[in-house]
C-alpha positions in Angstrom: -0.6 -106.9 -47.5 -3.7 -105.3 -49.0 -3.9 -105.4 -52.7 -2.5 -102.5 -54.7 -4.9 -99.5 -54.8 -6.4 -100.2 -51.4 -5.8 -97.7 -48.6 -3.8 -99.2 -45.8 -4.4 -98.2 -42.1 -2.6 -95.0 -40.9 0.0 -97.0 -39.1 0.9 -99.0 -42.2 1.4 -95.8 -44.4 4.8 -95.3 -45.8 7.0 -92.7 -44.2 7.3 -89.3 -46.0 10.2 -88.9 -48.4 13.3 -87.3 -46.9 13.9 -83.6 -47.3 16.2 -82.5 -50.1 19.7 -81.7 -49.1 20.6 -78.1 -48.7 22.1 -76.3 -51.6 25.8 -76.2 -51.8 27.3 -73.0 -50.4 27.9 -70.2 -52.8 31.5 -69.8 -53.7 33.0 -66.3 -53.6 32.6 -64.7 -57.0 29.8 -66.9 -58.1 26.1 -65.8 -58.4 23.4 -67.7 -56.6 21.6 -69.9 -59.0 18.0 -69.1 -59.6 15.4 -71.8 -59.6 13.4 -72.5 -62.7 11.3 -69.6 -63.7 13.8 -67.0 -62.4 12.2 -66.3 -59.0 11.8 -67.9 -55.6 8.9 -68.4 -53.4 10.8 -68.3 -50.1 9.7 -65.3 -47.9 11.9 -63.6 -45.2 11.2 -64.6 -41.6 9.7 -61.7 -39.5 11.2 -61.5 -36.0 8.8 -59.7 -33.5 10.7 -57.3 -31.2 9.5 -56.3 -27.7 7.3 -53.1 -27.9 8.2 -51.8 -24.4 11.8 -51.1 -25.4 10.6 -48.8 -28.2 8.1 -47.0 -26.0 10.7 -46.5 -23.3 13.1 -44.9 -25.7 10.4 -42.6 -27.0 9.5 -41.6 -23.4 13.1 -40.8 -22.5 13.6 -38.8 -25.7 10.3 -36.9 -25.0 11.3 -36.2 -21.4 14.6 -34.7 -22.5 12.9 -32.7 -25.2 10.3 -31.3 -22.8 13.0 -30.5 -20.2 14.9 -28.4 -22.7 11.7 -26.8 -24.0 10.8 -25.9 -20.4 14.2 -24.4 -19.7 14.0 -22.5 -23.0 10.5 -21.2 -22.1 11.7 -20.1 -18.7 14.7 -18.4 -20.3 12.4 -16.3 -22.5 9.9 -15.3 -19.9 10.0 -12.1 -17.9 11.5 -13.3 -14.6 14.6 -15.0 -16.2 15.1 -12.3 -18.7 16.3 -10.2 -15.7 17.9 -13.0 -13.8 21.5 -11.7 -14.3 20.5 -8.4 -12.5 20.7 -8.3 -8.7 17.1 -9.0 -7.6 15.5 -6.5 -5.3 12.5 -6.9 -3.0 9.3 -4.8 -3.3 10.1 -1.3 -2.3 8.9 2.2 -3.3 10.9 5.3 -2.3 9.1 8.6 -2.7 11.2 11.6 -3.8 10.4 15.3 -3.2 10.1 17.7 -6.1 13.8 18.4 -5.6 14.6 14.8 -6.0 15.4 14.1 -2.3 14.0 10.9 -0.6 11.1 11.8 1.7 9.5 8.4 2.5 9.9 4.7 1.8 7.4 2.0 1.7 7.7 -1.8 1.4 11.3 -2.7 2.3 14.6 -1.3 3.6 17.4 -2.3 1.2 20.9 -1.2 0.5 23.6 -1.8 -2.1 24.3 -5.5 -3.1 27.2 -7.3 -1.6 30.0 -9.1 -3.5 30.7 -12.5 -1.9 34.3 -12.5 -3.0 34.9 -9.4 -0.9 33.3 -10.8 2.3 35.4 -12.4 5.0 35.5 -16.2 4.7 33.7 -16.6 8.1 30.8 -14.6 6.8 30.3 -16.8 3.7 30.9 -19.9 5.7 28.2 -19.0 8.3 25.5 -18.9 5.6 26.8 -21.9 3.7 27.2 -24.0 6.9 23.6 -23.5 8.0 21.8 -23.2 4.7 23.6 -25.4 2.1 26.9 -27.0 3.2 27.3 -28.7 -0.2 26.8 -25.5 -2.0 30.1 -25.5 -3.9 29.7 -29.1 -5.1 26.1 -29.5 -6.3 24.5 -28.3 -9.6 21.7 -26.4 -8.0 19.8 -29.3 -6.5 21.3 -31.5 -3.7 19.7 -35.0 -3.7 21.7 -35.9 -0.6 20.4 -32.8 1.3 16.8 -33.6 0.2 17.2 -37.2 1.5 18.7 -36.0 4.8 15.9 -33.5 5.3 13.3 -36.2 4.5 14.8 -38.7 7.0 15.0 -36.0 9.7 11.4 -34.9 9.2 10.1 -38.5 9.3 12.1 -39.7 12.3 12.4 -36.5 14.4 9.6 -34.7 16.3 11.4 -31.4 16.4 11.4 -28.7 13.8 11.4 -29.6 10.2 14.3 -29.3 7.8 14.3 -28.0 4.3 16.2 -29.6 1.4 16.4 -26.5 -0.7 19.8 -25.3 -1.7 21.0 -21.7 -1.7 20.4 -21.6 -5.5 16.9 -22.9 -5.1 16.2 -20.3 -2.4 17.5 -17.6 -4.7 15.2 -18.9 -7.5 12.2 -18.8 -5.1 13.0 -15.4 -3.6 13.8 -13.6 -6.8 11.3 -15.1 -9.3 8.6 -17.1 -7.6 6.1 -17.0 -4.7 6.0 -19.0 -1.5 3.2 -21.4 -2.4 3.9 -25.0 -1.4 2.8 -26.7 -4.6 4.4 -29.3 -6.9 4.2 -26.9 -9.9 6.0 -24.1 -8.0 8.7 -26.6 -6.8 9.2 -27.8 -10.3 9.7 -24.2 -11.5 12.2 -23.7 -8.7 14.3 -26.7 -9.7 14.3 -25.6 -13.4 15.3 -22.0 -12.5 18.0 -23.3 -10.2 19.5 -25.3 -13.1 19.3 -22.3 -15.3 21.1 -20.1 -12.7 23.8 -22.6 -12.2 24.4 -22.7 -15.9 24.7 -19.0 -16.3 26.2 -17.8 -13.0 29.2 -18.8 -11.0 28.9 -19.9 -7.4 30.1 -16.6 -6.0 27.6 -14.7 -8.2 24.8 -16.9 -7.0 25.9 -16.4 -3.3 26.2 -12.6 -3.9 22.7 -12.4 -5.2 21.3 -14.6 -2.5 22.9 -12.5 0.3 21.8 -9.3 -1.4 18.2 -10.4 -1.5 17.4 -12.6 1.5 15.1 -11.2 4.2 16.5 -10.6 7.7 13.3 -9.3 9.6 12.4 -5.8 10.6 11.5 -5.1 7.0 15.2 -5.3 6.1 16.3 -7.1 2.9 19.9 -7.9 2.0 23.1 -8.5 4.1 24.3 -4.9 3.8 21.0 -3.4 5.1 20.9 -6.0 7.9 24.5 -5.3 9.0 23.8 -1.6 9.1 20.4 -2.1 10.8 21.4 -4.6 13.6 25.1 -3.8 14.1 25.7 -0.3 12.5 28.5 -1.7 10.4 29.2 -2.9 6.9 29.1 -6.6 5.9 32.8 -6.6 5.1 33.4 -5.8 8.8 31.1 -8.3 10.4 32.7 -10.4 13.2 32.1 -14.2 13.4 29.6 -13.6 16.2 27.7 -11.1 14.2 27.8 -13.2 11.0 26.4 -16.3 12.8 23.6 -14.3 14.4 22.5 -12.9 11.0 22.8 -16.3 9.3 20.5 -17.8 11.9 17.7 -15.3 11.0 17.2 -16.5 7.5 15.1 -19.5 8.6 12.4 -17.5 10.3 13.3 -13.8 10.1 9.9 -12.4 11.3 9.9 -14.6 14.4 13.7 -14.4 15.1 14.3 -10.7 14.5 16.7 -9.9 17.4 15.1 -6.5 18.1 12.0 -8.3 19.2 13.3 -11.8 20.1 16.9 -11.6 21.1 16.8 -14.8 23.1 15.4 -16.8 20.1 18.0 -15.3 17.8 20.8 -16.3 20.1 19.5 -19.9 20.4 19.4 -20.1 16.7 23.0 -18.7 16.6 24.2 -21.7 18.6 22.8 -24.0 15.9 24.6 -22.1 13.2 27.9 -22.4 15.1 27.3 -26.2 15.5 26.6 -26.6 11.8 29.8 -24.8 10.9 31.7 -27.2 13.2 30.0 -30.3 11.7 30.9 -29.1 8.2 34.5 -28.5 9.2 34.3 -24.8 8.5 35.6 -23.8 12.0 37.3 -25.7 14.7 35.6 -26.7 18.0 38.0 -24.4 19.9 37.1 -21.4 17.8 33.4 -22.2 18.1 33.7 -22.3 21.9 35.2 -18.8 21.9 32.3 -17.2 20.0 30.4 -14.8 22.2 26.6 -14.2 21.8 25.8 -11.5 19.3 25.4 -8.0 20.8 23.1 -5.6 19.0 23.9 -2.0 18.1 20.7 -1.0 16.2 21.3 1.9 13.9 19.7 5.3 14.9 21.0 7.1 11.8 19.4 10.5 11.1 19.5 9.5 7.5 16.8 6.9 8.0 13.7 7.9 6.1 10.3 8.1 7.8 8.0 5.2 7.0 4.9 7.2 7.6 3.7 10.8 6.7 0.4 12.2 5.8 1.5 13.1 2.3 3.1 9.8 1.7 0.0 7.9 2.8 -2.1 10.0 0.4 0.1 9.6 -2.6 1.3 6.0 -2.2 -1.7 4.3 -4.0 -1.0 6.5 -7.0 2.7 5.9 -6.8 2.2 2.1 -6.7 0.1 2.4 -9.9 2.8 4.3 -11.6 5.6 2.1 -10.4 4.3 -0.9 -12.3 5.9 -4.2 -11.1 5.8 -4.7 -7.4 8.8 -7.1 -7.4 11.4 -4.5 -7.9 12.7 -1.4 -6.1 11.1 1.8 -7.5 11.6 5.5 -7.0 8.7 7.8 -7.7 9.0 11.6 -7.8 6.3 13.5 -6.0 5.2 17.2 -6.0 6.0 17.8 -2.4 8.4 20.7 -1.8 10.7 20.4 1.2 10.7 24.1 2.0 6.9 24.3 1.9 6.5 21.1 4.0 8.8 22.4 6.6 7.0 25.7 6.7 3.7 23.9 7.3 5.1 21.7 10.1 6.6 24.8 11.8 3.3 26.6 11.5 1.5 23.7 13.2 4.1 23.6 16.0 3.8 27.4 16.5 0.0 27.3 16.7 0.0 26.4 20.4 -2.8 23.8 20.0 -4.1 21.9 23.0 -7.2 19.7 22.4 -7.9 20.9 18.9 -6.6 19.3 15.8 -5.3 21.0 12.6 -4.9 20.3 8.9 -3.0 22.2 6.3 -3.0 21.7 2.5 -0.8 23.8 0.2 -0.7 23.5 -3.6 0.2 25.5 -6.7 -2.7 26.9 -8.7 -2.5 23.9 -11.2 -3.1 21.4 -8.3 0.4 20.2 -7.5 0.3 19.6 -3.8 3.5 21.0 -2.2 2.7 20.5 1.5 0.3 18.5 3.6 -0.2 18.2 7.4 -3.1 16.0 8.5 -2.9 16.5 12.2 -0.8 17.6 15.2 1.2 14.4 15.3 1.4 11.5 12.8 2.7 9.2 15.5 -0.3 9.8 17.7 -2.9 9.7 15.0 -2.2 8.8 11.3 -5.7 9.8 10.4 -5.4 12.4 7.6 -7.7 15.3 8.4 -6.7 17.0 5.2 -7.9 14.3 2.9 -10.1 11.8 4.9 -12.1 14.1 7.2 -15.4 15.5 5.9 -16.4 18.7 7.8 -18.7 21.6 7.2 -16.9 24.4 5.3 -18.8 27.3 6.8 -18.6 30.6 5.0 -15.8 29.4 2.8 -18.7 27.8 0.8 -20.0 31.3 0.0 -17.4 31.4 -2.8 -19.8 29.3 -4.9 -22.8 31.4 -3.9 -21.2 34.6 -5.1 -19.8 32.8 -8.2 -23.4 31.9 -9.1 -24.4 35.5 -8.4 -21.7 36.8 -10.8 -22.9 34.3 -13.4 -26.4 35.6 -12.9 -25.4 39.1 -14.0 -24.5 40.7 -10.7 -21.2 42.6 -10.0 -19.4 43.7 -6.8 -21.3 47.0 -6.8 -24.7 45.4 -7.0 -26.9 46.5 -4.1 -28.2 43.6 -1.9 -30.3 43.5 1.3 -28.5 42.7 4.5 -31.6 42.6 6.7 -33.3 39.7 8.5 -35.1 37.2 6.3 -37.1 34.0 6.8 -37.1 31.3 4.2 -39.8 28.8 5.0 -39.1 27.6 8.5 -35.5 28.7 8.4 -34.4 32.1 9.7 -30.7 32.7 9.2 -29.0 35.3 11.3 -25.8 37.3 11.0 -23.0 37.2 13.5 -24.0 38.9 16.7 -27.3 39.9 15.1 -25.7 42.8 13.2 -27.4 43.9 10.0 -26.3 46.7 7.6 -29.4 47.1 5.5 -28.7 48.1 1.8 -25.1 47.3 1.0 -23.0 46.3 -2.0 -22.2 42.7 -2.9 -18.6 43.4 -2.1 -19.4 44.6 1.4 -21.7 41.6 2.0 -18.9 39.2 1.0 -16.3 41.1 3.1 -18.4 41.0 6.3 -19.6 37.4 5.4 -23.3 38.3 5.7 -25.3 35.2 6.3 -28.6 36.7 5.3 -27.3 38.0 2.0 -25.9 34.6 1.1 -29.3 33.0 2.0 -31.2 35.6 -0.1 -28.9 35.1 -3.1 -29.3 31.3 -2.9 -33.1 31.7 -2.7 -33.1 34.1 -5.6 -30.6 32.2 -7.9 -31.8 28.8 -6.9 -30.1 26.0 -5.1 -29.3 24.3 -8.4 -27.2 27.2 -9.7 -25.2 27.3 -6.5 -24.6 23.6 -6.6 -23.6 23.8 -10.2 -21.0 26.4 -9.4 -19.6 24.1 -6.6 -19.5 21.1 -9.0 -17.8 23.2 -11.7 -15.0 24.0 -9.2 -14.5 20.4 -8.3 -16.7 19.7 -5.2 -17.8 16.1 -5.5 -19.3 15.4 -2.1 -23.1 15.4 -1.6 -24.6 18.9 -1.4 -28.0 19.6 0.3 -31.1 20.6 -1.6 -32.2 23.7 0.4 -31.0 27.3 0.8 -29.0 26.4 4.0 -26.2 25.2 1.8 -25.2 28.9 1.4 -23.8 28.8 4.9 -21.8 25.6 4.3 -23.9 23.0 5.9 -22.8 20.2 3.5 -19.5 18.5 4.3 -16.4 18.5 2.2 -12.7 17.6 2.6 -10.1 20.4 3.1 -8.1 19.1 0.0 -11.1 19.4 -2.3 -12.1 22.8 -0.9 -8.6 24.1 -1.3 -8.5 22.9 -4.9 -11.7 24.8 -5.6 -10.0 28.1 -4.5 -7.0 27.1 -6.6 -9.3 27.2 -9.6 -9.8 30.9 -9.0 -6.0 31.4 -8.7 -5.5 29.3 -11.8 -8.2 31.0 -13.9 -9.6 27.6 -15.0 -11.6 24.9 -13.4 -11.7 22.3 -12.1 -8.2 21.9 -10.5 -7.5 18.3 -9.6 -5.1 17.8 -6.7 -2.1 15.7 -7.7 0.8 14.4 -5.7 3.0 13.1 -8.5 5.3 15.0 -10.8 4.2 15.8 -14.3 6.4 13.0 -15.7 4.9 10.5 -13.3 1.3 11.7 -13.9 1.7 11.8 -17.7 0.1 8.4 -18.0 -3.0 9.3 -16.0 -5.6 8.0 -18.4 -8.5 9.0 -16.1 -7.4 12.7 -16.2 -7.2 12.5 -20.0 -10.7 11.0 -20.3 -12.1 13.7 -18.1 -10.9 16.4 -20.5 -9.1 19.6 -20.0 -10.0 22.6 -17.7 -12.5 25.3 -18.6 -11.5 28.9 -18.5 -13.5 31.4 -16.4 -15.3 34.2 -18.0 -12.8 37.1 -17.9 -15.1 39.6 -16.1 -16.5 37.1 -13.7 -12.9 36.0 -12.7 -11.8 39.5 -12.1 -14.9 40.2 -10.0 -14.4 37.0 -8.0 -10.8 37.8 -7.3 -11.7 41.3 -6.3 -14.2 40.0 -3.8 -11.6 37.6 -2.2 -9.1 40.5 -2.1 -11.6 42.7 -0.2 -12.0 40.1 2.5 -8.3 40.4 3.4 -8.1 44.1 2.9 -11.2 45.3 4.7 -13.2 42.2 5.9 -13.0 39.2 8.2 -9.7 38.0 6.8 -7.5 41.0 7.8 -5.5 38.7 10.1 -4.1 36.9 7.1 -2.9 40.0 5.3 0.6 39.8 3.6 2.8 42.5 2.1 1.8 41.1 -1.3 -1.6 40.9 -3.0 -3.6 38.4 -0.9 -6.9 36.7 -1.5 -9.0 34.5 0.8 -12.1 33.7 2.8 -12.8 32.9 6.4 -15.2 30.3 7.7 -16.6 29.3 11.0 -19.4 26.8 11.6 -22.1 26.5 14.2 -21.0 26.6 17.8 -17.4 27.2 16.5 -17.0 23.5 15.8 -14.9 24.2 12.7 -12.8 27.2 11.7 -11.1 27.7 8.3 -9.1 30.1 6.2 -8.5 29.4 2.6 -6.7 31.7 0.3 -3.8 32.3 -2.1 -0.9 34.6 -2.7 2.4 34.5 -4.6 1.6 31.4 -6.6 0.6 29.2 -3.5 -2.9 28.2 -2.5 -3.3 27.1 1.1 -6.2 25.9 3.2 -6.1 25.7 7.0 -8.7 23.9 9.2 -9.0 23.7 13.0 -11.4 21.8 15.1 -12.0 18.8 17.4 -12.1 15.2 16.2 -15.3 14.6 18.2 -16.9 17.7 16.6 -17.4 19.4 19.9 -17.7 23.2 20.2 -14.6 25.4 20.5 -15.6 28.6 22.3 -13.9 31.6 20.8 -12.5 29.8 17.7 -13.2 31.5 14.4 -11.8 31.6 10.9 -10.6 35.1 11.3 -8.6 34.2 14.4 -6.1 31.3 14.7 -6.6 29.8 11.2 -5.9 33.1 9.6 -2.8 33.6 11.7 -1.5 30.0 11.0 -2.2 30.6 7.3 -0.2 33.9 7.4 2.7 32.2 9.3 2.9 29.4 6.7 2.7 31.7 3.7 5.4 34.0 5.2 7.8 31.1 5.5 6.9 29.3 2.3 7.2 32.5 0.2 10.2 33.8 2.3 8.5 37.1 2.9 9.7 39.9 5.1 6.9 41.4 7.1 7.5 45.1 7.4 7.8 46.6 10.9 5.2 49.0 12.2 5.5 52.6 11.2 8.1 54.4 13.4 6.9 57.0 15.8 8.6 60.4 16.3 9.4 62.1 19.6 7.1 65.1 20.5 8.6 68.5 19.4 6.7 70.5 21.9 4.1 71.8 19.4 1.9 68.7 19.6 -1.6 69.2 20.9 -3.1 66.3 22.8 -6.6 65.0 22.3 -7.6 66.1 25.8 -6.5 69.7 25.0 -8.6 69.6 21.8 -11.7 68.4 23.6 -11.3 70.9 26.5 -10.9 73.7 23.9 -14.0 72.6 22.1 -15.9 72.5 25.4 -14.8 75.9 26.4 -15.8 77.3 23.0 -19.3 75.7 23.2 -19.8 77.0 26.7 -18.6 80.5 25.7 -21.1 80.7 22.8 -24.1 79.5 24.9 -24.9 76.7 22.6 -26.9 74.0 24.3 -25.9 70.3 23.8 -27.6 67.1 24.7 -26.5 63.4 24.5 -29.4 61.4 23.2 -29.5 57.7 24.3 -28.9 55.2 21.5 -32.0 54.3 19.6 -33.8 57.5 20.2 -34.9 59.4 17.1 -33.5 63.0 17.5 -35.8 64.3 14.8 -38.8 63.4 16.9 -37.5 65.7 19.6 -36.8 68.5 17.1 -33.1 68.2 17.9 -30.2 67.3 15.7 -27.5 66.4 18.2 -24.3 64.4 17.6 -25.4 60.9 18.6 -23.2 58.7 20.8 -23.2 55.7 23.0 -22.6 55.4 26.7 -18.9 55.8 27.2 -18.4 58.0 24.2 -17.0 61.5 24.8 -19.6 64.3 24.3 -19.4 65.8 20.9 -17.4 62.9 19.3 -18.6 60.6 16.6 -19.7 57.2 17.8 -17.3 54.2 17.6 -17.7 52.2 14.4 -19.3 48.8 14.9 -17.3 46.1 13.2 -18.7 42.7 12.3 -16.0 40.3 13.5 -15.8 36.8 12.1 -17.0 35.3 15.3 -19.9 33.2 16.5 -23.3 34.5 17.5 -24.4 34.4 21.1 -24.9 30.9 22.3 -28.6 31.5 22.9 -29.1 32.3 19.2 -28.3 28.7 18.1 -30.1 25.5 18.7 -28.7 22.1 17.7 -31.4 21.6 15.1 -30.8 25.0 13.4 -29.6 24.8 9.8 -27.6 28.0 10.1 -24.2 26.5 9.4 -21.5 29.3 9.2 -22.3 32.9 9.7 -19.1 34.6 8.9 
């Protein structure tokens, strides 16, 4: 051994001393002895747990929280806030001023159905083909989703869907048809929400009341009436299975257009009901193919009229949300509309087209016809066509003249005139010389209107037209006086309504006052401007003279009547616009291809159509002609008078001479009674009238800017 104090090799070192024995166990009731110093240096042993367990628990808790937050968010949003109400597809029903339906746009719907009141075979037909586990799942059917997935992967035929009836209700009522994951997630959440708040029968009732069946028909009740002329409570098993088969592809399978395809789909529905145990095989074999009985009810509303087409954009704006059924009240009055349609039918039109607009002086349109037949041509000639107004435009010329200080008794020159290269002419080349403004307006003198426009300035005439509401482009030369610029009949009639109203402009409206109350555009444009009192009276007086003694005599009514005729070059357009009894009406006739209409003039057929409409709309009674009395034996005939005058002249020896027309009698030193060939000797010549007709054809050339001459 090495001497003490020397280090021995590692393998010769002494073993470490043994560990001290563990402390004795602490007896109950005794405190643990503390080491010297009163504290211990032993630290607790830290055991490291697995982190993934903690993260998994947080993830599950977060998912549950997000799920409930999503459901709560959906419950507070607009779609689900109305989810307990029966959903309705987009639809707008237009009502007349009396509150009666006149047209429908968007969808045909009916009252909702109650699934508990339907026959069992009707409910089973839809459940069997759409969701056979409907009464057992909670809104989503995993088994159905798996079955559809397997079928779509393994089969080459048509694809199957895994959506339940609840999911389809959620999609149809609250969502769109986009095939995205986000939309599908919303559908699932809404389905859970519906299952929590509604019973199965309530869900089925809402589904059947909202689902689409083709032919623009929504809901089982509307479909039963449309295809079978019956109520859903009375549907047979054959009828129910045919309707249930339409839900998959209603536009393609609608039986009115694809009866064969609908019946093939009906067979699949019957087979699905057998597989689900809803009917027996024997009963299925006894089902006959569905037979249609399409409803032809007279109560069906038209889905297209000229007025409805015009007012629908405004109605949609007022209706707000497009996902609900809306009713919008319009200004159309049924009596006036029927009067307009009867006037069109009674006009005896052949090639020509016609348009009628009637409104109250404040602009509420009460009747509108845009052509002979909406079915043949839905083009609205009252609102969409832009045609020359002819002499009806002279209203603005004479308004400018009254503003310029003239009055109806002002003397004007009705003689030929040339303005630059333009030489306007009167109808038939008839000129009256110095006449009053009233006479010029009554006979619709072209040369007077041209002279006034040249004197006042085109700008003043244009300003008068703009003040009364004409918004279409207006030319920049004197020919505008004869109506060479184009305008719609609706806008032109509204301009005449301003005269009847006493304020301008009048804006045509098709919605009732309540519906139009939110028209922010009208509010920003400001209120109407009142006419100058004297100018208004003079303007009305001029319009009255046209009907009393001028070109508009064919429109005269037994009440005060005001209006103006208009005929354009080569009789392409003919108009009469006027008012009486609180109704303003404009009538236009012409050809769609703008070809000439020989013999057509504003004083003719348009005036008579106008008179026919007003007589019916105002319920007037046209007085019969004055009665004639039988001769009493003391009457003297005209021939006897003339013979007596001749005998008297011959007895006195007075010499007479008939001077040809155009010869100056003063140049011959004679002062005879002038006449024309065919006039009786000694009688006054026949008075030459200036009809509202066209000039001879050789007086017009296509490049003339003469416009209207009456």
